[in-house]
N, C-alpha and C positions, 0 to 999 in steps of 0.2 A: 425658414428658409432651412437649407440643405444639400449636400455631398452626399452619393451613394448612400443617402439614405438615415445619416446623420440631421438632428433638428437642434436648431437653438435658438429660444423662443427669445424673443424681445419686447419688452412690455414700450411704453412710449416712452419719449424721453423726457429726460429733466430737466428744468432750466435752473441754474446756477445761481447764487445770490453775485453781490458785486464782488470786485476787487478793488485795491486801490493801497496809499502807501501804510506803510507803517510804522509805529515811531514807539520809541523805547518809552518804558511806564516811569510816572516818578517813585522817589524812593520814600521807603517805609522805612520808621526809626531804626535802628543797631543794624544798620548798613545793611538789609535785605532786600532787593528789590520789589515791588508789586507783582505777582505771579501772572496777571490778568495782563499788564500793559496799560493798563485803563483803572479810571475809578467805579465804581458802584458795579463791578463784575460780579459779586457772588452773593447768592440768597443772605434773605435777611436772618435766617435761623440757622446755624452752621451746625451740621450734627457733631454731636459732644463726641469726645477722643481721638476727633482729626488733630493734627500738627504734632503725630507721636515719631515723623521718621525724622531724615538727616536733615540741616541745614547747611546752605552757603554760604560763606561769606565773600569778601571783596577779595581775599587771596583762594578763593575756591575751596575751603578746607572744612570737615566735616563738623556742622555743628549738634546740639544735645535734642534740638527740637524743632520743627518746622511743619509748614503744612498750610496752605491759602485759605483751609476751612479754618482757622486757629479759634478755636472757643475764648473769646473775652475779645479778640483783636476788633478793633471797626472792620464794617463791612465794605469800604471803601479803602482798604489798607491790605488788609490780611499777609502775612509774611509769604513768604513762596519762592521766588522767584530767586537767583544763585548770582553769586558773581558781578556783572557788571552791572545788577539789573534789568537790564533788558529780558522782555520776553522772549523776543523773535526781531529778526529786521527785512524787512523789506530789503527784495536787491537791488543793486545800486542802478539810478535812471529810472525807477520806476514812476510809472504819473499817479501824482497827486487824485486824481478822481475818476474812477476807469468807472466805465458804463456796465450795466448786466451784459453777460455773456449772452449772446443766444443759444438757445437751448440744441442739444446733439441732434443732429438729422437722424430720423429713422432709418434703418437699413434697407434696401432694396431685398426684393423678392428674390429668393433662390434661383439661379441661373445654369445650375447644372456643372459649374467650373470644373477642371478639370486636375491634375495632381501636379502640385507647386514643385519644380526641383530645384530651384534658387530662389534667393531671396529676392525681392523686388523693393527698394528702397525708396517710397515715395516723398518728391516733392512736388507735388502738381496742388496749386492754390487751391484747386475747386474739390482735392480730397477729403476723404473721410475724415475726420481727426485734423482737421488743417492745422491748428495752431495751438501746444498747452502756455501756458504761461504758468511762472514760477508768481506764486501772490505771496507764499512767508517762505523764511526761514529759521528755524529755530539758534539758540545760543548752545553750542557745544559745551559750556560750563554745565548746564542742565545735567546734559550727563558725565559731569568733570571729564569731561574729553577721552572719554570711554567709548567705544563702539555700538550702537542697538546693537543687540541680539536680538530681542524679540519684539515684536510688536503685533498688537491684537487690536481689533477694532469690534465694535456691539453699539447699536441703536440706543439701549436702554438698560439701566442697571438697579433692581429695583428698588426703592426707599429713597434711589438718589436725585434728590432735585436737579433741576437741568439750570443752568446758569439764568438764560431768559430766552425769550422765543427764538433769539436766533441760535440756538446751542443746537449741534446735528449729532449727537454723540458723543463716544465718550474713547479714547486709545490708549492702550497701556503698554508700554514700552518697558525694556530690560534690558540691564546694564551692567558691570560690575559692581554686585554687591548691592543693586540700586533698582528700585522698583516706580517708574512716574507714571502717575494717573492726568491724563490730559482731557480738557473738555475741546473738542470739535467745533468752531464758528461758523455758518455760512457766508457772515460778511466779509471776511477773506481779504482786511487788511485795510476797511474802510472807516477814516477818522481814527484811527489807530488800532481797532479791533483783532487782535491775533486770529489768525486760522486755529492757531492749536494752541490752548491756554493753559500753562501748568497749574495744575489745581494740588497736587500732593505727593510727597514723595516718600518713600518707606525703605529705610536700609534694610538689608540683609545679610547673611551669612554666607548663604549660599549666591554661586551665580546661575541665573535662570538664561541656560542658552537659547530657549527655547520659550515659548508663553502662549496658552490658549484658554478663552474666555467661555466658560462654561454657565452664563445666566440661572438656568434651571435649577442648579444646586445651589449657584453663589458661591462659586469656586473659580481660582484660577490656578489653573495648573502648572507649574512651573519644571521643565527637562534640566534638570543642576548638577553642578560639581562644585567642588570646594569644602569651604567649611572648614573645623576645627581636625576633622580627619581625614578633610580630601576626599571625600567620596560623594559616591554618584546616586542620585534616588530624582524621586517624582516633588516636589513638595505642593503643599495645599495650602493657598492664601485668601483669606475673607474674603467678599466684595462687599459686604453688612455696609452701608452708611458708618455706622458705629466704630467699626475695625477694620477700614479699605486696606486692604493692601498688607494686612499682619500676617503673620506667618502662622496657619495653624497645626500642622503636622505634616508628616513625609514618609512615603514611601519608599520602603526600600527596594532595590531590584536584586534580584535573582541572580546569586553567581553564573555565568556561562559558565562552558566544561571547558577545566582545566584553572579557571581562576578560584582561590581561596574568597570565601565571603569574609570583607572588611577588610580585603586587600586595601580599597579604592583605585584598583588599575582598571575598573572599566570605563569605555569611552560613551557618554550618555549622548543621543543626538536629538531625535525630538520627540514631542508629544500632540496627542490628538485627543478629545474629549469624543466617548463615546455614547452618552448618556442621550443622544438625539436619535439612536438604534434601537431602541425599547427593549423589553422581555430582561434578558440577563445578563444586560451591557449598561445597565440603567444604572448611574452614577458610576461607570468603569470609565475607565482612558484607556490610553496606550501607548506606548514610547518604545523607541528603538536603542539598542544601546550592543557596542560592540558588533555582532552582525546580527541580533536577535530581536524579539520584538515578544515586550511581557506585557500582558493584560493586569491592571490594576486598581483598586479599588474597593470600597465597603456597601455593605447593602442600603447604608442608611446615612446621612448627611454627618461630618464629624465625628465621624467614628474614628477610632486608634487606628492605625495601620495593621494591614493582615498580609496574608503571603498571595502572591500573585494567582489568578486563577486560572493564567495560563502562560507558557513562555515558551518559545518555541525560535530555532533557526530561519532565517530567511536568505540569506547569500552566504556566498564560502568569502566574499570580501566584508568590510565594514558597509552596514546598512548608512545610508546619507541623505535619505528623506523618507519622510514617512507622510502620509494623508489617508484621508479617509474619504469613502463616496459618500454623493451628495445622496444618494436614492436608495443604497441597499446596506446591509450591513457587510460589508467589504471595506478593506484596506488596500493600500497600495503603497510598494516599497522600492527604492530604492539605492543601487548599490554604489562603492566608490571603483566599482570598473564596469559602470554600463549598464549593467543586466536591471529589469524593471520586472515586480511580480506583482500580481492582486491575489490576495488572500482572503476567501470566506471564511466571515466570524460567527456563523450560526453552531459549530461546533469548532474544538480545538484544531486549527490547521494543520495537516500533515503535508499536503504537497500544494503547490499554490495552481490556482483556478487557471493560469495562464501567465505567458511570461513573453514580454516586447524587447527584440536585440535591436538593438538599432543606434546607441549609442557607444564610443569607446574608451570614453574616459567618465570619470564619478560626475552621477547625476544629482542635480543641487536643486530642481523643481519639479514635480507633477501636479497640477491642475484639471480636475474634472470639470469639461464645459461643458456637458449635454450630458442625456443620458449612457452614452455608448461611444463617448469622446473623450480622449484626455488631450494636453499639452502639456512636453516635458522639456526640460532643457537640462542644457548638462557643462562640464567644463571643456569636452570638445569643441565648443565654438556652435551648437547646433541647437537648434528650438523645432520639437518633431510636433505633428498632431498626427493621434492614433484612433483608426475604427477600432474599436473594442472587438467587434464583430470577426475583423479581418487582421488580427494581432503579426501576421505573421511579417509587416513590411509599416513603414508610418505612410497615411497619405497623404502628407505635407512633410517637408524637410526646408528651415532655412538658416542660412549663418546670416546673422545681421552684420558684422564686423569683424566676423575673422580671431575676433578674440574672446574668452572663455565667459560663459552667460551665468551669470550667481542666481537669479532667483526668476521667477515668473509669479503672477497672481492676473487671476480671471478679475474682469471685471463685473462688478452687481448685476447687469441687465443682458449678460450673455454675450457683447456685440465685440469684445477685445479682449484681449492678454496684456498686460506692462510686464516688461522683461528689462533688466539691467544686466551690461556686460560688464566688461571689466573695464570699459570707455565712454558708454554709452548708455543712454535711456531712450527705449521703444515704444511702441504700440504694435500690435500683430492684429490685424481685423480676422474675426472670424465671420464676417459675414460673407455668403457663400462660401465658407472656409477658404477664405483667398489665401491667407497668411500674407499680407499684405504689409511688408512693414513700414511704420513713420515715427523716424527720429523726434521724440517729445522735444527736444532741448536743441537749440544750436549755439549755445553759450558754455563752455568750457564747463565741466562737474565738480563741486568742492570738493569732489573722491570719489572712489570708485563707491556707488551703491550696492550694500550688501542685502538688504532685505526692501520690502515693498508691502503695502497694505493699501485698500481703498476705502472710502467713506461712502457706506450703500445711500448716502442721503444725497449727497454733494456732486458724486464721483469724481470727487477727489481724489490723488493720487499721493501717498506720503511715501518718501522715497528718505531711507536711512542710510547714513553716511559715517565710515570709520573713526571721525574725528569725533562723532558724537551729537549731530545737528541734524535734524528731520527736514526734508525740504518737501512744501506742498507744491502741487501743480494742479494747474485745471484749464479743463479743456476749452478751449475757445469757439468752438463750433461741433 
């Protein structure tokens, strides 16, 4: 399908598992809740060394050791969930035994639809993505009632055994001084099965404001601030099953002009892995801070920190978004004043490849949805689709509900993006690049969502709230 030469390849639709009523887990000794909310959830052979992160008791305080893969614990118990002992809870009124929802319908062929000048919010009963159901919500105590800052999903982590045949990947989240590893479950609430199952937590001295998983190097990168010296850096954590989420080392950020090294006054933003771009970018990452981007990393895994390979200014205002291309050694940056720039990393950038001028307030999201297409969002309340070959103006522009748009996340199969505003959660169709908006929930949200992630296998959407909870949405058609 396509418009004006744009193309979005959409593979066959997938069928999702069942959804149903969630239940609170039984209690394990010592006041800890069962991490899975059910018995028999963990592999018989627990990786050694797990359970070194913080635990929360009934009062939500930090204990000295925890982890649902605790060595020596009975496999049906496993200390790990916090607070009330509830791993997750189903929304009120959820039916007790949902039928498997039908597969998402394949998108229609391209029809050459024209420019969208104003958002269309669909309420048609036969419309694409008819209904999204809430199939799970985690306990805010899993993040100590702190906002979820970063979320990263991956299908597999080398050496990490899946819980059972229903496991559909892993989600890692960050909040204040905490990293959590979740197992993703396709059964979505049937018989007490949680859609997200807390497996392991790791206390950190640094707050990871953004995280990215790089399975090829077995690393989790975190754009961090805080710590004993209130320093900004990229922290590298292990994804090894024997040292899951353990801190390894950090890359300090080179001071921007006019800021002395070690002052801790640099505002860190986002981080992306560049490893998949190959060549001189192997085992490298990019991080935004102040109005700049730095290329960091070493030529070998687990090496001590080294100087930045490149460091360049991107905007006059602070960088508010950093994203990488899915097809080329290119990164995209958005700024606090609405500017968007594209940068080639084939050599140290001296000027942007091109600029996109459409937003007039802070850019909050950039997603590449096709080789020549971007979707961007901003605090100005607009979501825009761009043809990068015609960057003078957006191909489409939509204003979902006249409130700021906080985040946009592209569907793994390329048929839509999910986006969250200050008051609602939407999908925006990319079928024919129509830009049709559909509200994902008619119920009041638990609070503004600030982060979104997709499960690549089940096509569920994980929406993180400022209270520390994560709500799982599943499309019913």
